[in-house]
C-alpha positions, 0 to 999 in steps of 0.5 A: 474219227478223222477230223480237222486240225482245228478240232484236235488242237482246240483244247491243247493249250488248256490241257497242257499238251501238244498233238504230234504231227508225223510226216509219212512217206509210205505204207510202213510209216503210216502203219507205224504211226497208226499203231502208235496212236492206237497203243497210246490212245492219243490223237495224232496228225498224219501229214505229207509234204508236196515232194512225197505227194509227187512221189506217190500221188496225192490220192494215195496217202489219204486212201491208205490212212482211211483204209487202215484207220480203225476209228480210234483215237481221233486223227487228221490227214494234213498237207504240210507246206503246201505251196499254192492254192492248187495243191491245197484244193487237190488234197481237199478233193482227195480227202485231206481234212487239213491243209497248210499253205506256206506263204512265208517266202512272200512279203507280209501282205503277199503271205496274207493274201495267199493264205486268205485265198486258201482259207476262203476255199477250205473253211466252207468245206469244214477243212482246217488251215495252217499258215506260216509266218516267219521262216523255218530253217533247213529245207522242205522244198526250198532253202530259207534263212530263219526269220523269227516271227514278230508278235505284232505281225502274228496278231495281224496275220491271224486277224486278217487270214482267219487261219486255224493254226499258225506255224511260227519261226523261233529258231527251229530247222528242218532236217538234221541239226548241226550243233545245238539249236537255240529255240526262242521259247520266250518268243513263243510265250509272247505270241501265245499271250497275244493270240488264241490261235494254236501255234505250231512248231516245225523242225522238232526232230533232234530237239531235246525232250526238255526243249520240247516240253518247254515249248509246249508249256510256252504255248505250242499246240502242234509239233512236227516230226519228219526226220526222226521217223525217217531215221527210225524207218531206215534203221528198221529196214537195215535191221530187217535185212541184216536179220534176213540176209537171204530174204527177197520178199519185202514182207519179211524184212519191212515189219522191222521198219514198221516196228521202229517207226511205231516205237519212235512215234510212241515215244514222241506221243508220250512226250507231247502228252507228258503234262496233260 
């Protein structure tokens, strides 16, 4: 079934696993992720950022996923890093089952207020909401410095907003890491000990398997992967063109890109479920 993130994440901490969330950009990445989910028979979250939606149109990605999905395993369709109430509403109207509202650039009360607005819109419709507290390094829409999430603020934030999941700042960054990142696994443990709300790790592409497993053990329930899939797609595209240098029909060389995305996604899915 296509469900909300709340349903997908409710048993993760008890089961010792996390649900990977894959940022998709086109038909090929959607196909690759869905094939990976089918082959592993494990749930996944398929998500898009606002920049992707501006590129292809908000209704397009939900329609692609829904038309290609075969009914098993459970998945959700999620907005990643929504910046305002309007885009969250538009995605809900387009068939998304989960939305993220990112008010992390605001002060604490401003973030609470914005997030609560989206919760009040989404929950009556059965739509899950992810919030963010602290900041994630790198760039999605704007550049921001990393700010670790405070335990006391996380407690207050989930109480006041009613979010279904919470993205926390623990040293990860979007994009390609320069050097070896230091991830505050102990901060994940501290927050998980105080709140039952599922915790989300952004910027996981490039982290070692050992770090990802440690984060799951510490209490992470959802892990976002974007760069890793884009790299796999581009690698496959280059291979497909190199193998078919005379081809001008994209259907000849793009299957290699689908294959590489599927392989990358399968590896990630198995890693996130290693201790399940």
